[in-house]
Every structure is written in C-alpha cells, then in structure tokens.
N, C-alpha and C positions, 0 to 999 in steps of 0.2 A: 504494500500500500504506500502511495506517495502523497506528499503534501500537494496542495493546489499550486500549480505554477512550476513544479519541479520536473514535470515530464513533458517532453516535446517531441517533434518530429522534424527531420530534415526536409525542408520545403524545396531548397535548391542548393546544388553545389555549383560553384562558378570559378572559372580559371581564365587567364589570358597570358599571352607571351610577355605582356607588359602594359600597364596603363588600364584605363577603364573605357567602356564597361568590361567587366569580366562576364564571360558567356556560360550558359548552362551546360552541364555535362552530367550524365546519369550516375557516374561513379568516379572515385578518385583513389589514388594510393597516397597515404600520408606518411612521411618520414620525419626525422628529427628537424630537418630544415624547412619542412612545410609540405605543400602539395606538389607532387610530381607534375611537371608540365606547366606550372604556374610561375610567371616571372614578374619582375618589377622594373620599371624604368628608372626609379630612384632607389638604388640599393643603400644609400646613406640613411634614409628614413624608413625603409620598408625591408622586411625579411629578417633573417637571422633567427637563432633558436628561441628568443623570447618574443618574437613577432612572427612566428612560423605560420600561423593561421589567423585570419580575420573573420569574426563572426558578427551577425546582426540578426535582429528580430523581424519576422514577417509582419507581426502586428504593428510595429512602429513604422515599417514601410507603408502599410495600409493607412495608418494615421496621417503620415506625411502626404500620401496621395490625396486623401480627403481634404487636406489643407491646400491642395492645388499644386503640389510639387510634382514634377515629372520624373519621379524616382521609381525604380523597380529592382527586384532582386539582382545583385551583381553590379548595379550601376554606381554604387558608392565604393566598390572595390572589395567587398567582403567575399570570402571564399565559401562560407557556409551560412545559409539563411535558415533560421529555425522558427517553427511555429509552435505555440503552446506554452512556452516558458514565460514566467513572470520576469521580464527583462531587468527589473530593478533588483532582482536577486542575483543576477549574473555579474558578480563583482570580482576584483582581483583576489586570487587565492581560491576561488571556487573551482570545482572540477566538472567537466562535462564528459559523461561516459556514454559511448555509442553502443547499441546492441551488438554490432559486429566486432567490438573489442577495442576500438580506438578510444583513447582517453586523453583529454586536453586539460590544461590548467590555465585559467585566465590570468594573464600577467599584468595587464593595464588597459585603461580606456584609450582608444585611438585619439589622435589629434587630427580633426578633419582639415584638409588643405584644399587649395583652389582647384586641384585637378578634378574634383568631384562636383564643381559648381554647376555643371549642366543638369544635375539631378535636382536642382533647387530653383524655385522661382526667384528672380532677382539675384541669382548666384549666392543665395544665403546659406552657404555650406556650414556655417556655424550652428545651424538649426539642430545638428546632431553632436554638438560639443557637450561633453559631460558637465562642464562648469555652467553652461547656459541652460541646459535641459537635462538635469540629472535623471539617470535611468533610461535615457534615449540615445546613448552613444554606442557605436560599434566597439568591440573589444578585440584585443590581441590575446593569443594563447600560445603556450609552449606545448610540445607534444610529449606526453608522458608514456603513451603506448601507441606506436604507429600501426598501420594496417590499411585495410580497405574501408571506405565509407561510401554509402549509397543514398541517393534521394529516397525519401519515404521511410528511412530508418528511424527508430526511436532513440531519443537522447534523454538521459537522466541527469539532472543537476544535483550536485552535492555541494551544499553551501559551505563557504569558507568558515 
C-alpha cells in the first residue's frame, strides 16, 4: 500500500542528440552517466553523474498548458515525464524506483535557462524555477541502479 502521490507512471521518455525538444522514445537504457543516446549541447551545465537524468511532472505540464504555455513532454529538456506523483514530494534526497529495477536519487532542482523559452508564453522560462514556483521545477537525478526503462512503467517515490 502506498501513500497518495507516491506512485506514478512513466508518461514519456525523451532523448535528443543535443538541445530541445527532446523527442519521445518507447524505451531507454540508463547508465551511470545518464540515458544512452541522449546528448547535451552545453556539457558545462548539463550531464555528469549528479545530473544524469532530468525528470518532470505531467500534471505540471498540463497546468502550464492550461495557463497558455506551448509546452509538452520533452520540450523543456526532461528525459522522463511522470504522471501521478505529488511533485512537491519529489525533493533532493528522495528516490524514484522503477518497476523494471532502475533506481534514481534526486540531487537538485534544475535551473531553467533560455534554451527552453519556446515552451513558454513571452519566453517566461522562469515559470518552472523552484524559487519562483516551489514544487513546479524539473529535477536532476543520479543513477543508483541502471537498466532499462519503458513508457507506461510504474514508478514509486521514496521520500527523503
């Protein structure tokens, strides 16, 4: 039995050779450095073991769309879009365990940059900055256990 908001499902997995949008893919292989086949144009600010995977909430994307922003899964550069988690509980130190065995630990909130401005009305990319809108930020995670992840897979949140 799980608390409300601690069980979710992978809505979309997204990758790109670099830059946004990241495009949907049905399954990925995740290693210590992140998702195989996923690249970054700016390796100074993206990637590395503590920023191996970027995650975001489908419910927040839907809320942003309702506010009039032209955002969709993958357009803000996240690799894994999850539906069903109480995103305010997805904090640094919490762990996400996927049914297929992958385990991630949230390391920090992302700092949105201008490369994702096309996802926001009036280029207002700070709309998903943790300082401005707590609980509505993307998060970075390190890989505790690598493996395969698939769209539709169940994810369980273990709070910090």
